Every structure is written in C-alpha cells, then in structure tokens.
mmCIF file of the N, C-alpha and C atoms, coordinates in Angstrom:
data_MODEL
# 
_entry.id   MODEL 
# 
loop_
_atom_site.group_PDB 
_atom_site.id 
_atom_site.type_symbol 
_atom_site.label_atom_id 
_atom_site.label_alt_id 
_atom_site.label_comp_id 
_atom_site.label_asym_id 
_atom_site.label_entity_id 
_atom_site.label_seq_id 
_atom_site.pdbx_PDB_ins_code 
_atom_site.Cartn_x 
_atom_site.Cartn_y 
_atom_site.Cartn_z 
_atom_site.occupancy 
_atom_site.B_iso_or_equiv 
_atom_site.pdbx_formal_charge 
_atom_site.auth_seq_id 
_atom_site.auth_comp_id 
_atom_site.auth_asym_id 
_atom_site.auth_atom_id 
_atom_site.pdbx_PDB_model_num 
ATOM 1   N N  . THR A 1 1  ? 84.374 -96.389  -125.945 1.00 0.00 ? 1  THR A N  1 
ATOM 2   C CA . THR A 1 1  ? 84.862 -95.206  -124.939 1.00 0.00 ? 1  THR A CA 1 
ATOM 3   C C  . THR A 1 1  ? 85.225 -96.281  -124.004 1.00 0.00 ? 1  THR A C  1 
ATOM 4   N N  . MET A 1 2  ? 85.207 -97.261  -123.571 1.00 0.00 ? 2  MET A N  1 
ATOM 5   C CA . MET A 1 2  ? 85.643 -97.831  -121.933 1.00 0.00 ? 2  MET A CA 1 
ATOM 6   C C  . MET A 1 2  ? 84.460 -97.240  -121.231 1.00 0.00 ? 2  MET A C  1 
ATOM 7   N N  . LYS A 1 3  ? 83.383 -96.826  -121.406 1.00 0.00 ? 3  LYS A N  1 
ATOM 8   C CA . LYS A 1 3  ? 82.893 -96.303  -119.936 1.00 0.00 ? 3  LYS A CA 1 
ATOM 9   C C  . LYS A 1 3  ? 81.677 -97.173  -119.989 1.00 0.00 ? 3  LYS A C  1 
ATOM 10  N N  . ASP A 1 4  ? 81.110 -96.997  -118.992 1.00 0.00 ? 4  ASP A N  1 
ATOM 11  C CA . ASP A 1 4  ? 79.636 -97.719  -118.767 1.00 0.00 ? 4  ASP A CA 1 
ATOM 12  C C  . ASP A 1 4  ? 78.530 -97.376  -119.349 1.00 0.00 ? 4  ASP A C  1 
ATOM 13  N N  . ASP A 1 5  ? 78.609 -96.138  -119.104 1.00 0.00 ? 5  ASP A N  1 
ATOM 14  C CA . ASP A 1 5  ? 77.397 -95.420  -119.879 1.00 0.00 ? 5  ASP A CA 1 
ATOM 15  C C  . ASP A 1 5  ? 77.341 -94.719  -121.172 1.00 0.00 ? 5  ASP A C  1 
ATOM 16  N N  . TRP A 1 6  ? 76.661 -94.021  -121.880 1.00 0.00 ? 6  TRP A N  1 
ATOM 17  C CA . TRP A 1 6  ? 76.770 -93.632  -123.341 1.00 0.00 ? 6  TRP A CA 1 
ATOM 18  C C  . TRP A 1 6  ? 77.133 -91.824  -122.217 1.00 0.00 ? 6  TRP A C  1 
ATOM 19  N N  . VAL A 1 7  ? 77.959 -91.414  -123.752 1.00 0.00 ? 7  VAL A N  1 
ATOM 20  C CA . VAL A 1 7  ? 78.910 -90.403  -123.317 1.00 0.00 ? 7  VAL A CA 1 
ATOM 21  C C  . VAL A 1 7  ? 78.069 -89.258  -124.192 1.00 0.00 ? 7  VAL A C  1 
ATOM 22  N N  . ASP A 1 8  ? 77.238 -88.165  -124.265 1.00 0.00 ? 8  ASP A N  1 
ATOM 23  C CA . ASP A 1 8  ? 77.375 -87.078  -125.078 1.00 0.00 ? 8  ASP A CA 1 
ATOM 24  C C  . ASP A 1 8  ? 78.194 -85.984  -125.868 1.00 0.00 ? 8  ASP A C  1 
ATOM 25  N N  . GLY A 1 9  ? 78.222 -86.307  -127.059 1.00 0.00 ? 9  GLY A N  1 
ATOM 26  C CA . GLY A 1 9  ? 79.017 -85.687  -127.727 1.00 0.00 ? 9  GLY A CA 1 
ATOM 27  C C  . GLY A 1 9  ? 78.354 -85.044  -129.103 1.00 0.00 ? 9  GLY A C  1 
ATOM 28  N N  . ARG A 1 10 ? 79.626 -84.260  -129.910 1.00 0.00 ? 10 ARG A N  1 
ATOM 29  C CA . ARG A 1 10 ? 78.930 -83.812  -130.932 1.00 0.00 ? 10 ARG A CA 1 
ATOM 30  C C  . ARG A 1 10 ? 80.209 -84.374  -132.297 1.00 0.00 ? 10 ARG A C  1 
ATOM 31  N N  . VAL A 1 11 ? 79.417 -85.016  -133.157 1.00 0.00 ? 11 VAL A N  1 
ATOM 32  C CA . VAL A 1 11 ? 80.320 -85.709  -134.893 1.00 0.00 ? 11 VAL A CA 1 
ATOM 33  C C  . VAL A 1 11 ? 81.083 -84.459  -134.989 1.00 0.00 ? 11 VAL A C  1 
ATOM 34  N N  . ILE A 1 12 ? 82.065 -84.932  -135.047 1.00 0.00 ? 12 ILE A N  1 
ATOM 35  C CA . ILE A 1 12 ? 82.899 -83.923  -136.026 1.00 0.00 ? 12 ILE A CA 1 
ATOM 36  C C  . ILE A 1 12 ? 83.475 -84.314  -137.199 1.00 0.00 ? 12 ILE A C  1 
ATOM 37  N N  . ASP A 1 13 ? 83.304 -85.630  -137.604 1.00 0.00 ? 13 ASP A N  1 
ATOM 38  C CA . ASP A 1 13 ? 83.822 -86.055  -138.973 1.00 0.00 ? 13 ASP A CA 1 
ATOM 39  C C  . ASP A 1 13 ? 83.649 -87.324  -139.211 1.00 0.00 ? 13 ASP A C  1 
ATOM 40  N N  . ILE A 1 14 ? 82.963 -87.565  -140.115 1.00 0.00 ? 14 ILE A N  1 
ATOM 41  C CA . ILE A 1 14 ? 82.338 -89.231  -140.917 1.00 0.00 ? 14 ILE A CA 1 
ATOM 42  C C  . ILE A 1 14 ? 83.574 -89.511  -142.020 1.00 0.00 ? 14 ILE A C  1 
ATOM 43  N N  . LYS A 1 15 ? 83.813 -90.574  -142.016 1.00 0.00 ? 15 LYS A N  1 
ATOM 44  C CA . LYS A 1 15 ? 84.761 -91.326  -143.034 1.00 0.00 ? 15 LYS A CA 1 
ATOM 45  C C  . LYS A 1 15 ? 84.541 -92.200  -143.874 1.00 0.00 ? 15 LYS A C  1 
ATOM 46  N N  . ASP A 1 16 ? 84.059 -92.867  -145.230 1.00 0.00 ? 16 ASP A N  1 
ATOM 47  C CA . ASP A 1 16 ? 83.919 -94.322  -145.393 1.00 0.00 ? 16 ASP A CA 1 
ATOM 48  C C  . ASP A 1 16 ? 85.593 -94.746  -145.878 1.00 0.00 ? 16 ASP A C  1 
ATOM 49  N N  . ASN A 1 17 ? 86.093 -95.339  -144.444 1.00 0.00 ? 17 ASN A N  1 
ATOM 50  C CA . ASN A 1 17 ? 86.908 -96.392  -144.642 1.00 0.00 ? 17 ASN A CA 1 
ATOM 51  C C  . ASN A 1 17 ? 86.775 -97.677  -145.495 1.00 0.00 ? 17 ASN A C  1 
ATOM 52  N N  . PRO A 1 18 ? 87.521 -97.869  -146.486 1.00 0.00 ? 18 PRO A N  1 
ATOM 53  C CA . PRO A 1 18 ? 87.557 -99.375  -147.249 1.00 0.00 ? 18 PRO A CA 1 
ATOM 54  C C  . PRO A 1 18 ? 87.534 -100.362 -146.609 1.00 0.00 ? 18 PRO A C  1 
ATOM 55  N N  . PHE A 1 19 ? 88.550 -100.266 -145.215 1.00 0.00 ? 19 PHE A N  1 
ATOM 56  C CA . PHE A 1 19 ? 88.143 -101.863 -144.680 1.00 0.00 ? 19 PHE A CA 1 
ATOM 57  C C  . PHE A 1 19 ? 87.408 -101.904 -143.746 1.00 0.00 ? 19 PHE A C  1 
ATOM 58  N N  . VAL A 1 20 ? 86.958 -100.847 -142.795 1.00 0.00 ? 20 VAL A N  1 
ATOM 59  C CA . VAL A 1 20 ? 85.919 -101.383 -141.688 1.00 0.00 ? 20 VAL A CA 1 
ATOM 60  C C  . VAL A 1 20 ? 84.290 -100.577 -142.005 1.00 0.00 ? 20 VAL A C  1 
ATOM 61  N N  . GLY A 1 21 ? 84.510 -99.606  -142.751 1.00 0.00 ? 21 GLY A N  1 
ATOM 62  C CA . GLY A 1 21 ? 83.076 -99.413  -143.321 1.00 0.00 ? 21 GLY A CA 1 
ATOM 63  C C  . GLY A 1 21 ? 83.248 -97.577  -142.956 1.00 0.00 ? 21 GLY A C  1 
ATOM 64  N N  . VAL A 1 22 ? 81.794 -97.423  -142.804 1.00 0.00 ? 22 VAL A N  1 
ATOM 65  C CA . VAL A 1 22 ? 81.829 -95.744  -142.050 1.00 0.00 ? 22 VAL A CA 1 
ATOM 66  C C  . VAL A 1 22 ? 82.495 -95.841  -140.562 1.00 0.00 ? 22 VAL A C  1 
ATOM 67  N N  . VAL A 1 23 ? 83.066 -94.697  -140.744 1.00 0.00 ? 23 VAL A N  1 
ATOM 68  C CA . VAL A 1 23 ? 84.299 -94.513  -138.933 1.00 0.00 ? 23 VAL A CA 1 
ATOM 69  C C  . VAL A 1 23 ? 83.450 -93.217  -138.793 1.00 0.00 ? 23 VAL A C  1 
ATOM 70  N N  . VAL A 1 24 ? 83.255 -92.843  -137.638 1.00 0.00 ? 24 VAL A N  1 
ATOM 71  C CA . VAL A 1 24 ? 82.791 -91.623  -136.984 1.00 0.00 ? 24 VAL A CA 1 
ATOM 72  C C  . VAL A 1 24 ? 83.622 -91.007  -136.017 1.00 0.00 ? 24 VAL A C  1 
ATOM 73  N N  . SER A 1 25 ? 83.926 -89.595  -135.576 1.00 0.00 ? 25 SER A N  1 
ATOM 74  C CA . SER A 1 25 ? 84.426 -89.252  -134.929 1.00 0.00 ? 25 SER A CA 1 
ATOM 75  C C  . SER A 1 25 ? 83.529 -88.325  -134.252 1.00 0.00 ? 25 SER A C  1 
ATOM 76  N N  . ALA A 1 26 ? 83.461 -88.123  -132.981 1.00 0.00 ? 26 ALA A N  1 
ATOM 77  C CA . ALA A 1 26 ? 82.666 -87.373  -132.098 1.00 0.00 ? 26 ALA A CA 1 
ATOM 78  C C  . ALA A 1 26 ? 83.422 -86.817  -131.139 1.00 0.00 ? 26 ALA A C  1 
ATOM 79  N N  . LYS A 1 27 ? 83.298 -85.630  -130.198 1.00 0.00 ? 27 LYS A N  1 
ATOM 80  C CA . LYS A 1 27 ? 84.147 -84.416  -129.550 1.00 0.00 ? 27 LYS A CA 1 
ATOM 81  C C  . LYS A 1 27 ? 83.532 -84.528  -128.216 1.00 0.00 ? 27 LYS A C  1 
ATOM 82  N N  . THR A 1 28 ? 83.525 -84.387  -127.054 1.00 0.00 ? 28 THR A N  1 
ATOM 83  C CA . THR A 1 28 ? 82.329 -84.396  -125.955 1.00 0.00 ? 28 THR A CA 1 
ATOM 84  C C  . THR A 1 28 ? 82.671 -82.977  -125.326 1.00 0.00 ? 28 THR A C  1 
ATOM 85  N N  . ASN A 1 29 ? 81.828 -82.571  -124.797 1.00 0.00 ? 29 ASN A N  1 
ATOM 86  C CA . ASN A 1 29 ? 81.580 -81.466  -124.173 1.00 0.00 ? 29 ASN A CA 1 
ATOM 87  C C  . ASN A 1 29 ? 83.057 -81.263  -123.376 1.00 0.00 ? 29 ASN A C  1 
ATOM 88  N N  . ASN A 1 30 ? 83.809 -82.136  -122.917 1.00 0.00 ? 30 ASN A N  1 
ATOM 89  C CA . ASN A 1 30 ? 85.280 -81.431  -122.133 1.00 0.00 ? 30 ASN A CA 1 
ATOM 90  C C  . ASN A 1 30 ? 86.499 -81.888  -123.241 1.00 0.00 ? 30 ASN A C  1 
ATOM 91  N N  . GLY A 1 31 ? 86.301 -81.684  -124.457 1.00 0.00 ? 31 GLY A N  1 
ATOM 92  C CA . GLY A 1 31 ? 87.344 -81.994  -125.260 1.00 0.00 ? 31 GLY A CA 1 
ATOM 93  C C  . GLY A 1 31 ? 87.766 -83.179  -126.036 1.00 0.00 ? 31 GLY A C  1 
ATOM 94  N N  . VAL A 1 32 ? 87.073 -84.479  -125.275 1.00 0.00 ? 32 VAL A N  1 
ATOM 95  C CA . VAL A 1 32 ? 87.523 -85.589  -125.527 1.00 0.00 ? 32 VAL A CA 1 
ATOM 96  C C  . VAL A 1 32 ? 87.299 -85.883  -127.000 1.00 0.00 ? 32 VAL A C  1 
ATOM 97  N N  . ILE A 1 33 ? 87.608 -86.822  -127.780 1.00 0.00 ? 33 ILE A N  1 
ATOM 98  C CA . ILE A 1 33 ? 87.684 -86.926  -129.136 1.00 0.00 ? 33 ILE A CA 1 
ATOM 99  C C  . ILE A 1 33 ? 87.678 -88.517  -129.124 1.00 0.00 ? 33 ILE A C  1 
ATOM 100 N N  . PHE A 1 34 ? 86.087 -89.403  -129.575 1.00 0.00 ? 34 PHE A N  1 
ATOM 101 C CA . PHE A 1 34 ? 85.911 -90.933  -129.520 1.00 0.00 ? 34 PHE A CA 1 
ATOM 102 C C  . PHE A 1 34 ? 86.092 -90.981  -131.196 1.00 0.00 ? 34 PHE A C  1 
ATOM 103 N N  . PHE A 1 35 ? 86.347 -91.929  -131.620 1.00 0.00 ? 35 PHE A N  1 
ATOM 104 C CA . PHE A 1 35 ? 86.104 -92.227  -132.815 1.00 0.00 ? 35 PHE A CA 1 
ATOM 105 C C  . PHE A 1 35 ? 85.787 -94.030  -133.154 1.00 0.00 ? 35 PHE A C  1 
ATOM 106 N N  . GLY A 1 36 ? 85.442 -94.618  -134.312 1.00 0.00 ? 36 GLY A N  1 
ATOM 107 C CA . GLY A 1 36 ? 84.996 -95.843  -134.305 1.00 0.00 ? 36 GLY A CA 1 
ATOM 108 C C  . GLY A 1 36 ? 83.818 -96.136  -135.688 1.00 0.00 ? 36 GLY A C  1 
ATOM 109 N N  . ARG A 1 37 ? 83.701 -97.432  -135.776 1.00 0.00 ? 37 ARG A N  1 
ATOM 110 C CA . ARG A 1 37 ? 82.307 -97.759  -136.435 1.00 0.00 ? 37 ARG A CA 1 
ATOM 111 C C  . ARG A 1 37 ? 81.188 -97.074  -136.275 1.00 0.00 ? 37 ARG A C  1 
ATOM 112 N N  . GLU A 1 38 ? 80.501 -96.844  -137.298 1.00 0.00 ? 38 GLU A N  1 
ATOM 113 C CA . GLU A 1 38 ? 78.880 -96.154  -136.799 1.00 0.00 ? 38 GLU A CA 1 
ATOM 114 C C  . GLU A 1 38 ? 78.176 -96.911  -135.829 1.00 0.00 ? 38 GLU A C  1 
ATOM 115 N N  . GLU A 1 39 ? 78.158 -98.274  -136.378 1.00 0.00 ? 39 GLU A N  1 
ATOM 116 C CA . GLU A 1 39 ? 77.117 -98.809  -135.521 1.00 0.00 ? 39 GLU A CA 1 
ATOM 117 C C  . GLU A 1 39 ? 77.493 -98.671  -133.645 1.00 0.00 ? 39 GLU A C  1 
ATOM 118 N N  . LEU A 1 40 ? 78.827 -98.225  -133.285 1.00 0.00 ? 40 LEU A N  1 
ATOM 119 C CA . LEU A 1 40 ? 79.038 -98.115  -131.909 1.00 0.00 ? 40 LEU A CA 1 
ATOM 120 C C  . LEU A 1 40 ? 78.790 -96.350  -131.201 1.00 0.00 ? 40 LEU A C  1 
ATOM 121 N N  . PHE A 1 41 ? 78.253 -95.455  -132.377 1.00 0.00 ? 41 PHE A N  1 
ATOM 122 C CA . PHE A 1 41 ? 77.545 -94.525  -131.638 1.00 0.00 ? 41 PHE A CA 1 
ATOM 123 C C  . PHE A 1 41 ? 75.714 -94.573  -132.111 1.00 0.00 ? 41 PHE A C  1 
ATOM 124 N N  . LYS A 1 42 ? 75.014 -93.374  -131.235 1.00 0.00 ? 42 LYS A N  1 
ATOM 125 C CA . LYS A 1 42 ? 73.482 -93.229  -131.666 1.00 0.00 ? 42 LYS A CA 1 
ATOM 126 C C  . LYS A 1 42 ? 73.069 -91.977  -131.505 1.00 0.00 ? 42 LYS A C  1 
ATOM 127 N N  . PRO A 1 43 ? 72.011 -91.390  -132.200 1.00 0.00 ? 43 PRO A N  1 
ATOM 128 C CA . PRO A 1 43 ? 71.709 -90.405  -131.964 1.00 0.00 ? 43 PRO A CA 1 
ATOM 129 C C  . PRO A 1 43 ? 70.993 -90.397  -130.279 1.00 0.00 ? 43 PRO A C  1 
ATOM 130 N N  . ALA A 1 44 ? 71.129 -89.256  -130.104 1.00 0.00 ? 44 ALA A N  1 
ATOM 131 C CA . ALA A 1 44 ? 70.719 -88.564  -128.778 1.00 0.00 ? 44 ALA A CA 1 
ATOM 132 C C  . ALA A 1 44 ? 69.076 -88.364  -128.806 1.00 0.00 ? 44 ALA A C  1 
# 
C-alpha cells in the first residue's frame, strides 16, 4: 500500500494465480482498491 500503517478494508476478490499463488483484492472505506499476495494482508 506504500503506507506507514495498516489500512482497514473489505476483501472483494480472491484468485489463485499460477505464478504468484493466492492474490487478494481489498477495498478501503474511501473506495481505494489494493491487491497483492495473501501474506500482505492480515485479518482485523
């Protein structure tokens, strides 16, 4: 996210990418969408 702290969001998609593994997409309360490998995300 290039942010200094964790940002709350809602998971909107999960895909199994054959090259990098599981990719998670999450949307923040202000509408910004972040995506990346599952280890970059953690449950609240």
